[in-house]
N, C-alpha and C positions, 0 to 999 in steps of 0.2 A: 334764681342761682347757686349752683353748686355751692356746699361746704367750704372748698377747696379755695375756690374765689371771692367768698362772701367776704365785705366789707362793711357791712350794718351801716347805711346811711352815706355812703361812700370815705369814713374816716378811719385809716388803717388801724388793725388790730394793735400794732404795737402804740398805735398813738392814744388809742380809747385804755388802754392801758397806764399810759404815761401820763394820763389826764387823770387819772386814779391815784398811782403817787402822789402825786403832787396835793394831794388833797387829803391824803391821812397824817389824822392828829392824833396823836396819841392818847389826848385825852377822848376819844370817840370811839377808842377801842374798846372792845368788849371783853367782857371779865374772861369769858373763858378762850380767849387768843391772850390775853396778858399771861396767863397762867402757863398756857402753852410754852409762851418764849422764856419766861422763867422756867419751868423746867427743862427746856432746852438747855437753857446756859447751864443748868448743875449736871445736865446726864453730859452734854459735852465736852464739858471741861474734865469730869470726871474720865470720860474715855479716853482722851487725850493723856492724860496722865497712866493711865494703866498701857496705853501704847509705848510709854517711852523707852523704853527699855529695848523694843524691838529691833533687830535686823532692820526691817525694812524704813523704822523710822531713822535708823543710825543712817542707814543712805539718803533718806531724802534730805534730813538736815547738813548731811555732808553735799547736796548738789546746790545748797546757799551758796552765793557769789558774793555777800556785802552786806556790813552791819546796817542797824538802823534801830528805830525805835519801838520797832514790835517783839513784842514777846511769845518766844516758842514753847506752851505750858511745860512745865517740869525739867527745864532746862536753865541753865545757868548763861544763858544769850541772849542776843539781841540783833534781829535781822530786819529787812526791809519788809515790808508789808506782803508785797507776794510772797517772801519767801516762807514769814510769816503761816500766811494760807494754805499755804502748799504742804509745808509740815505737819497746823495742827490740824487742816482736812484731812490729809492722810491717817495721822495719829485717829482721829473721831471715829472714822471708816473702816479702820484696819481690822478691827476683830468682828466688823458685823453685830456688834451689840447695842448699835445705834438703834433710831427712829426709824418708821416708815409709814409710808400712807396709804393705808387699804383703797383699793380701787386703783394705781399706779401701776406697780406699788413704785415709790421712787421714797431714795433718803435724804431729807430737808436740811435738818440740823446739823450733818457731818460737813455741808458745804454752806450754809448759809451764815451760822457762827463764826465758822472761822474768819469769815471772807468781813461780816459785817467789824468785829473785833479788832481786827487789822487795821482795817482804813480806821476806825476809831483809835487805836493808839496812833495811827500816822499823821491824824491830823488833830487828836486832842477834842475829841467829842464825847458829846454825854452820855449817861447812859438812856438818856431819853432817845434818845438817836439811835443807840444801840436798837431799844425794844423796838423801834418805828420801823428800823430795816428788818430785823430779824421778822415783822410780823408779815410785811410787804414779800418779801423773799419767801418765805415760808407758802405764803397762800398762792404767787406765782407758779412753784415747780408742781404743788399737788393738784393743782386746775389744770396745767400743762398736761399733766401724766394722765387726765382725765380726754384728753381729746379726741384722742385715738389707741384705746385703750389695747396692750398687748404686741400693738403693732409694730414699736422700737425695738422688742425683744425680737420680735420674729424677722426684723432686717438684721439682725447682729448687734446690735449697740445698747448698751446699757443707760437707761431711762434717768438713770441719779447723774450719769456723765453728760450726756447731751442735753438735758432740761436745765441739768444744774448751771451751767454758763449762764443763760436767759435772767435765770432766777437769782443768782449772784448778783447779776450789773444790776439787777431790776432794787436789791435791796442795801447796796452800796449806793447808787443813786438814792435810795428812800433815807438812807441816814444820812449822806450830803446834804440832801434838800437841792438836789438837783433839778433846774426848770421844766419842765416836762416837754420841751423840744429838744432838748441836750439826752434827758433819757430816752426817747425814743430812739435817737442815735445809738444810745447804750445797747438797747435792746437790739438794732440793727447790727452792730458791732458783733453783738455778743455771739450768735450764733452761727459767725464763720471762723468764733476761736471752739465752739463745741465738738469734742469728740469722744472716745471712748468706745472700743467695740468689747465681747464677750468670749472672748477665746481661752480668757483665761478659766474658763471651765474644764479645758479641757487637762490643765494639768496642776489646779490648784496656785497657780503663780500669781503676783505680787502684784498684778495691773490694776485688778479692780478697785483695791485699796488707793492706789494713785489716783482713780477716776474723780474722787469727791476733792483731793486736792488741785488738781488741774483745775476741775470749774471752780472753784472758790478764787483762784489766782487769775482764771479767765475772765469773770465778773467784776474783779476790780478792776483788770488793766480794761476791759470795754465800758465801763465809766470815765475812767478816768480820760482815758481815748476821747470820748465824747466830750468832757468835760473840758479839752484842752481846742477842740472845735473841729474833730474828726467825726467823719460821718458814715452813716450805717442806714440800711435799706428799709424804709418804711414798711412795706410789705414783708420785712421778715416773715412772719409768721404762713399768711395766707397764700405769698407769691407762688406764681410758676414752678420757680425754684427756690420757694423758702423751705420753712423748715420741717414742716412735716412730709411734704413732698421729698424729703431726703433722705430724714429719719424713720419715715413712718407710712414707704408708698404705699402698703396693700390694705389700706380702711381709709376711710372717706372720713376726714376732722370732721368732729361736732368742734363747732367756736362756740358755742351756747355753753359749753361746759367751761369754757374759761373767762367769759363774758360775764353772764347772766347773774346778775346781783351783785355783781364785782364791788367789794365795798360796804355791800349789806349784809351780806352771807357768807362769812368768812371761814369755808373749808377746812383751812388747816389748823382748826382749834379741834377737828377731831382725830389729830395726829395719835401713832399709836406708839406706846414705847416698848422698849423687849425686855421680857423678865430674862429671856435666853440668850447667849453670843454666839448666834448662828444667824443663818437666813431664816426671812420673815416667817414666810410659808412652812419650815418644818417645826414652828412652834407650837401647832396645835395638838400634833401630833406627838410630840414629847409629852405635852400634856399629858395625853391619852396613853404615853409607856411609862408614865410615873403613876397615875391611878391605876393600870394592868399589874405594876410592879407590887403595891397596895394589896391588889386584889389576890395575886400572887400567896404573897405572903398571910394572907388572911386564910388562906387555903393548904400553910402549910410548906408550900413549894417556893422552886427556885425560878427561875428564868431559863435554865436550863433543859428545863423540863418542856418546853415550845418547840412544837415541831414544826412551826410553819408560822406566818405572818402573812395578811393580807391587809390593805390598803385603799379605801375607794376615794381618788385624787381627780382634781381638777385639769383639766386635760394641759394647759396655761401652763403650767409648772414642770411638764414631763421632762422638756427638753433640757433644763435645768438643775432639777431636783432627782432626777428618777435614772436617766438615760445619759452613758451606757449603764444600764445596771450591774453588769459585771463588777465597774469600774467602783458604781458608787457603793456596793457591797464592799469592797477595800478601799476606799480613798487615801491617795501616795502620801498626806501630807494630813496634820489637822486644819489649816486651810480647807483643804478641799473637803475635811469632812464636814464642814458649817453649809457643805451647800448638798451634800447627801440627807437626802429623807433615812434611808436606812441607819446610816452611822446614828444618825439622830435619837434615832428610834430607840437603837440598842442600850445608848449612855443612857435615855430616861428610864430603860429597866434595869441596869445594872447600878448608874450612881443615884437615880432620880432627882437629878439638875443636870445642869448644860449649863456652867461658866467657862468662863474662860481655862480654867484647867481641864475640862475637857474635851478640851479644842487643842490638847498641844501635839507637838510631832510625833511624839513617845506614847502619848495616850491612843494616838489614831492606828500606833500600830499593834496594839493589844491584843493578842490571838484571840479572848473571850469575845472584844467586842464585836472583832472581824465574823468571828462564828455564827454570832446572834446577827447579825446583820444582816449574812449570805440568805437568811431564811424569810427575808423580808419581800415580796414581790406587792405588785401594785394592778389596779384595773381604772380606766378611766368613768368617772362619775359623770352620765352627760347633765346632768341635773345640779351640779358642783356649780356654785355662785362666782367661783372666782372668775375676776379680779374685784367683783365687787364685794365681797366678804371671805374671808379664811376662815376654814373650818378643818376640823380633824379627824379623822377614823382610819381605825387599827380592831383588826381581828385575828385574836391568836388560838391555834389550835393545838393544844396540849397534847404528851403523848398517853393521858390515859382517854383520848378522845373526848377530852370535855373542849369546853370553848368563851374564850371568853370577848366580849365585843365590848368597844367605848368609843363613844362619840363624842365630840367638843363642836358646838356651832359657832363657836367666833371666836377669835384673838385673843386670847389673855393680854391686856393691856393695848387694845384695841378700843376703838369707839365706843361700843357696846359693854365691854368689859373693863375698864381703862383702871392703867396704875396709878397710885395716889401719890400724890407730893412729897407724902410720909416715903412711900416704895421706892423714889426717884433718889430719897435724900438716902436713905439703905444704899441702894447701887451706887452711889456717889463714894458712900464711906469704904465699902467693898472694893471699887476703883482704884483709891485711893492706896489702901492695903497691896492690892496686887502690884502697883507702880511701886511700891516698895519706898514710897516718899515718908518724912517723918510726920508725926500729928500735926506740930507746929506748923509745917507748910500747909497740908490737910486744911487746920483752919482759918490760916492766911487766906487760902484761896475762897475757900467757903465764904469768906467775911467780903472777899473782894467782889463776888459775883451776885452778892446781896446788897452791896453799893449800886453795885451796875443797873440791877432790877431794880431799885428805888430811884435810880434817873441820876447817881451820884458820878463822879469821875470813873473812868474806865482807865484802870491803876493796877498793875500787876507789880510796880515799882521793885523794891529790892528783894520781894518773896520768890524771887526763881531760885527754885531747889537748885543747891551746889551739887553736881556730882559726883 
């Protein structure tokens, strides 16, 4: 029986997942998964605030069609669960500073956290309900991304967008404690609400940002439709016209990645948190560039002495982060710079950091950065482990003929070199400052998050920032 049609003992995959969700008890969640959920709550809410004054968040908020009990974090407005999920998730993913899952890659937190918080505020759920929903949603999106690695991107779709809707549906079903039958239908419905193409790569436009918001909103809708009696196909994942045939047709799916050890081995606990505000696979290259800048300084030299740079890269990263190379050398705006490895290397060499300030439109037009980025080229390394592991390599040739070569074996912030809870707290504080909110609001938000993580009420209450 092929991977595409396998159903394991005749039970549809969606039903297997639904049975797992129905059995999740927060008391049985392992501490690494609980820690990941706590870190996600703080990281994602910080990112939402950091993006609150951007034009794309303003546009998303303007699209809200009605008022309701749910918070748009950092704004003095309450909206429906659908609109809150859309706006908050779009903000969370907007600067590409959010978590990722190595092996996918997918962005879990930007989809799952806003979806679960929205339904929690809508229904008056507890922090324990939120944590259960987060754990389930993160686990499902991470496992889904391993079934047919790279094939979704190859088909022109954004994995976070298309896998986010079923994962958000799973998360909301878990938070609401829907019966397994309704959860099966929610998963079946969600795939028909999945969408998101990667043509934003052509010009740095905003649609990638929307993908997290649309997925979070779709997950809520699918779960509530199922709760109300709407039905969806139980064969949604493995069927002849199912999810992986539609969104990953070039690769035979391995459903063991989705099902084996489900509920016993929590792969979502290894989620990676980003130290830099840009595309995940560029980050080890930035670390290489920062170290190279330090070496240049030790030699009494500047980056202007670099004649050329060469990177060994994984083949699966080329079409998004390296080509067309001429455009990557001179990204049209700051957002496009986040998905240009040459630009990110130039930022690391000059600024020795890659925070939100390094990816403004004005910074992306800096002549010195563009000149330095234009000296970067690449070669595909057939032994590169991507997508199982994200590594970096940078070889600089200087005008005196000397060479500096640096390699990074893994992603800083990833499973092999994780960030600490204190580092996430520091990142949260920096995002509060970037978002321009008061110290009092930052403290209130921190306390609200802590209360949720401890199982208390989900209540952002009167702490919504007045603009």
